[in-house]
C-alpha positions in Angstrom: -47.1 -39.6 73.3 -49.4 -40.7 70.4 -51.4 -43.8 70.7 -50.9 -46.7 68.2 -54.0 -45.9 66.2 -53.1 -42.2 65.8 -49.5 -43.1 64.8 -50.7 -45.5 62.2 -53.1 -42.9 60.7 -50.4 -40.2 60.6 -48.0 -42.6 58.9 -50.7 -43.4 56.3 -51.3 -39.7 55.9 -47.6 -39.1 55.4 -47.4 -41.7 52.6 -50.3 -40.1 50.8 -48.9 -36.6 51.2 -45.5 -37.7 49.9 -46.8 -39.0 46.6 -45.4 -41.7 44.4 -42.2 -40.0 43.3 -41.2 -38.9 46.8 -41.9 -42.2 48.4 -40.2 -44.2 45.6 -37.1 -42.1 46.1 -37.1 -42.8 49.8 -37.4 -46.6 49.1 -34.7 -46.6 46.4 -31.6 -48.2 47.9 -29.4 -46.2 45.6 -30.7 -42.8 46.9 -28.7 -41.2 49.7 -30.7 -38.0 50.3 -34.0 -36.4 49.1 -34.4 -32.6 49.1 -37.1 -30.0 48.2 -35.9 -26.5 47.4 -38.0 -23.3 47.8 -38.7 -23.3 44.0 -40.6 -26.5 44.4 -38.1 -28.8 42.7 -37.5 -32.2 44.3 -33.9 -33.5 44.1 -32.3 -36.8 45.0 -28.6 -37.7 45.6 -27.9 -41.1 44.0 -24.9 -43.2 45.2 -22.2 -43.1 42.6 -24.2 -40.8 40.3 -24.9 -37.6 42.1 -27.8 -35.2 42.1 -30.9 -35.6 39.9 -34.1 -33.6 39.7 -37.1 -35.8 40.3 -39.8 -33.3 39.4 -41.7 -30.8 41.5 -43.7 -30.8 44.8 -46.2 -28.1 45.7 -45.5 -25.8 48.6 -48.7 -26.9 50.3 -47.8 -30.6 50.1 -44.3 -29.9 51.4 -45.6 -27.9 54.3 -48.2 -30.6 55.1 -45.5 -33.2 55.1 -43.5 -31.2 57.6 -46.5 -30.5 59.8 -47.4 -34.2 59.9 -43.8 -35.0 60.9 -43.9 -32.3 63.6 -47.0 -33.9 65.1 -45.4 -37.3 65.2 -42.2 -35.9 66.7 -44.3 -34.2 69.4 -43.1 -30.6 68.5 -44.6 -27.5 67.0 -43.9 -26.1 63.6 -45.1 -22.5 63.2 -43.9 -19.1 61.9 -42.6 -18.5 65.4 -40.8 -21.9 65.5 -40.1 -22.6 61.8 -37.3 -25.2 62.1 -37.9 -28.9 62.3 -35.2 -31.5 62.9 -35.4 -35.1 64.0 -36.1 -38.5 62.5 -38.4 -38.9 59.5 -41.3 -41.1 60.9 -41.5 -43.4 57.9 -38.0 -44.9 58.1 -36.0 -43.1 60.8 -33.9 -41.1 58.3 -32.5 -37.7 59.4 -34.9 -34.8 58.7 -34.2 -31.1 58.5 -37.1 -28.9 57.5 -37.8 -25.1 57.4 -40.9 -23.1 56.6 -41.6 -19.4 56.1 -40.5 -16.9 57.0 -37.0 -18.6 56.9 -37.6 -19.6 53.3 -40.2 -18.5 50.7 -41.8 -22.0 50.8 -41.3 -25.1 52.9 -37.9 -26.8 52.2 -36.5 -30.0 53.6 -33.6 -32.5 53.3 -34.0 -36.1 54.3 -30.7 -38.0 54.7 -31.7 -41.6 54.4 -30.8 -44.1 57.1 -28.5 -46.7 55.6 -30.3 -49.9 54.6 -27.1 -51.8 54.2 -23.8 -51.7 56.0 -20.9 -51.5 53.6 -17.8 -53.3 54.8 -14.2 -52.1 54.2 -14.0 -54.8 51.5 -17.0 -53.1 49.8 -15.2 -49.8 50.0 -12.1 -51.3 48.2 -14.3 -53.0 45.6 -16.1 -49.8 44.8 -12.9 -47.8 44.6 -13.8 -45.6 47.6 -10.9 -46.9 49.6 -7.7 -47.4 47.6 -4.9 -49.6 48.9 -2.5 -46.6 48.9 -2.9 -42.8 49.3 -3.2 -40.7 46.2 -0.1 -38.8 47.3 2.1 -39.1 50.4 1.0 -37.1 53.4 4.1 -36.5 55.6 3.6 -33.9 58.3 6.3 -35.2 60.6 8.1 -32.5 62.5 11.5 -32.8 64.4 9.6 -33.8 67.5 8.4 -37.0 65.7 11.9 -38.5 65.3 11.3 -40.5 68.5 8.5 -42.3 66.7 10.5 -43.0 63.6 10.6 -46.7 64.3 6.8 -46.8 64.2 6.6 -44.6 61.1 8.0 -47.2 58.7 5.5 -49.8 59.9 2.5 -47.5 59.5 3.5 -46.1 56.1 3.9 -49.7 54.8 0.4 -50.6 55.7 -2.4 -50.5 53.2 -5.2 -48.1 54.1 -7.7 -50.8 54.9 -5.1 -52.6 57.0 -4.4 -49.3 58.9 -8.1 -49.1 59.8 -8.4 -52.7 60.9 -5.2 -52.3 62.9 -6.6 -49.2 64.6 -9.7 -51.0 65.6 -8.0 -54.1 66.8 -5.4 -52.1 68.8 -8.1 -49.9 70.4 -6.9 -46.6 68.9 -9.3 -43.7 69.0 -10.5 -42.8 65.5 -11.9 -39.5 64.3 -13.7 -39.7 60.9 -13.6 -36.3 59.1 -15.6 -35.1 56.1 -17.8 -32.4 54.6 -21.6 -32.5 54.3 -22.7 -35.5 52.4 -19.2 -37.1 52.2 -20.3 -40.4 53.8 -18.9 -40.0 57.3 -21.6 -42.0 59.0 -21.6 -44.8 56.3 -17.8 -45.1 56.8 -18.2 -45.1 60.6 -20.7 -48.0 60.2 -18.1 -49.9 58.1 -15.6 -49.4 60.9 -18.2 -50.6 63.4 -18.8 -53.7 61.3 -15.1 -54.4 61.4 -15.1 -53.9 65.1 -17.9 -56.5 65.5 -15.8 -59.0 63.5 -12.5 -58.4 65.2 -13.7 -57.6 68.8 -17.2 -59.1 69.1 -17.1 -59.3 72.9 -16.4 -55.6 73.5 -19.2 -53.7 75.3 -20.1 -50.6 73.2 -22.0 -47.5 74.3 -23.0 -45.3 71.4 -24.4 -41.8 71.6 -26.1 -39.8 68.8 -29.0 -37.4 68.3 -30.4 -39.2 65.3 -30.1 -43.0 65.3 -27.9 -43.7 62.3 -25.1 -45.8 63.7 -25.4 -49.6 63.2 -23.7 -51.3 66.2 -23.7 -55.1 65.6 -22.0 -56.4 68.7 -24.3 -58.2 71.1 -23.3 -56.2 74.2 -24.3 -52.7 73.2 -26.2 -49.7 74.6 -27.5 -47.1 72.2 -28.3 -43.6 73.7 -30.1 -40.7 72.1 -29.1 -37.1 73.0 -31.8 -34.4 73.0 -32.2 -30.7 73.8 -33.3 -31.7 77.3 -30.4 -34.2 77.8 -27.4 -33.0 75.7 -24.6 -35.2 74.6 -22.1 -33.9 77.2 -24.5 -35.1 80.0 -24.9 -38.5 78.4 -21.2 -38.9 78.0 -20.8 -38.3 81.8 -23.4 -40.9 82.4 -21.8 -43.3 80.0 -18.7 -43.5 82.2 -20.7 -45.5 84.7 -22.2 -47.8 82.2 -19.1 -50.0 82.1 -18.2 -49.4 78.4 -15.2 -50.9 76.7 -15.6 -48.4 73.9 -17.4 -45.1 73.6 -18.8 -44.1 70.2 -20.3 -40.7 69.2 -22.2 -40.2 66.1 -21.1 -36.6 65.5 -19.2 -34.1 67.6 -20.8 -30.6 67.3 -19.9 -28.6 70.4 -18.5 -28.6 73.9 -19.2 -32.3 74.4 -15.8 -32.7 72.6 -14.0 -32.0 75.9 -16.1 -34.6 77.8 -15.5 -37.1 74.9 -11.7 -36.7 75.1 -11.8 -37.1 78.9 -13.8 -40.3 78.4 -11.5 -41.8 75.8 -8.5 -40.9 78.0 -9.9 -42.4 81.2 -9.6 -46.1 80.6 -12.0 -46.3 77.6 -9.8 -46.5 74.5 -10.9 -47.6 71.1 -13.5 -44.9 70.5 -14.9 -43.6 67.3 -16.5 -40.3 66.4 -17.2 -38.1 63.3 -16.8 -34.4 62.7 -17.5 -32.0 59.9 -14.3 -30.6 58.3 -12.5 -30.6 54.9 -9.2 -32.3 55.8 -7.6 -34.3 58.6 -5.9 -31.2 60.0 -9.0 -29.1 59.8 -10.9 -31.9 61.7 -8.5 -31.6 64.7 -8.7 -27.8 64.5 -12.5 -28.0 64.6 -12.3 -30.4 67.5 -10.1 -27.9 69.4 -12.6 -25.1 68.7 -15.4 -27.3 70.1 -13.4 -28.0 73.3 -13.2 -24.3 74.0 -17.0 -24.2 74.0 -17.0 -26.4 77.2 -17.2 -24.1 80.3 -14.4 -26.0 82.1 -12.1 -25.6 79.1 -12.5 -21.9 78.2 -9.4 -20.8 80.1 -7.2 -23.5 78.5 -4.3 -22.4 76.3 -4.3 -23.4 72.6 -1.2 -25.4 73.3 -2.8 -27.3 76.1 -5.8 -28.2 74.0 -3.6 -29.3 71.1 -1.5 -31.6 73.2 -4.7 -33.0 74.8 -6.1 -33.9 71.4 -2.8 -35.3 70.1 -2.5 -37.6 73.1 -6.0 -38.8 72.8 -7.0 -39.0 69.1 -4.8 -41.6 67.5 -6.0 -41.9 63.9 -7.8 -39.4 61.6 -9.7 -40.6 58.5 -10.7 -38.1 55.9 -13.4 -38.9 53.4 -14.5 -36.5 50.7 -17.1 -36.2 47.9 -15.7 -36.4 44.4 -17.0 -35.4 41.0 -16.1 -38.7 39.5 -17.6 -42.2 40.2 -18.0 -43.6 42.8 -18.6 -40.1 44.2 -16.7 -40.6 47.5 -13.1 -41.2 48.3 -11.1 -41.9 51.5 -8.3 -39.4 51.0 -6.3 -39.8 54.3 -5.8 -42.4 57.0 -3.2 -40.6 59.3 -1.6 -41.3 62.6 -1.5 -38.4 65.0 2.0 -38.1 66.4 2.0 -34.9 68.4 1.4 -31.1 68.5 4.2 -28.7 67.8 4.5 -25.0 67.0 0.8 -24.6 66.9 0.2 -27.5 64.4 -0.7 -31.1 64.7 1.9 -33.7 63.7 0.7 -36.5 61.4 2.2 -39.4 59.5 0.6 -41.3 56.7 
């Protein structure tokens, strides 16, 4: 653990190493991510605009920045251990860095921590969340006829109303999207809605990089690590008396523990996952469940039915080439699992 004086000196060193262009980009509220490529060019992803080249950063400066970050994170960055991941010390943003021999020069991507929480109303105003889907998504199979009375009600709801309803009624929500699609920002908008509709709920949130912004008064924020993985924290969470369990991003076998947690008297959960559609999101979740030692002998049908009975709503957000650069494409109810596929409506 670094003492306060050493920490302050390293932070000052990091600002000097970064230089005016780099530091200005990090402080720009319109910048989502800052990246350096192996050719030395520095790029920034601007909200609603997209990628812009900011100039160049020397290889020595980039490697020095990563070395300083490694010192502050208490880890080694060497040719034998050339990957660095964690929180950027200046502002807590998510940092991923690599040095030779994995790349010809030092490279990094810094996903900025949100400075502002966007509400669902903001999403509507910016055109990210339309009040209707671009096209109907009806994946109902014959087994869904028993839910037909619910179908009309759900289909008649505006997308924002579906999300608010899901939060209020304690439905489990999975936010799906590709890299840079805005999953965490959308999750924070949903958490803000939760704080407005259910301010007295006790929330336990788990993530490996602290990006979620939980605004209820009764909240516990936990950080997973290599030493204490998310699956272990989820098991501990069960005894922390949560009303709702939130996971920043599902990446592996903890998916099985999460579903068991949501299905054991803790409804109203929220999690994100990397995938390119609602259906792919649930397929990815099933793949992760099979990574759990206790679930490796489960059948595909068993896992599918487990997911369908636990995950109630899937929200898919994607990057777009047109402004505002992001779009909520799907807000779907999960109605079952039949013939090897998930049954949706919405």
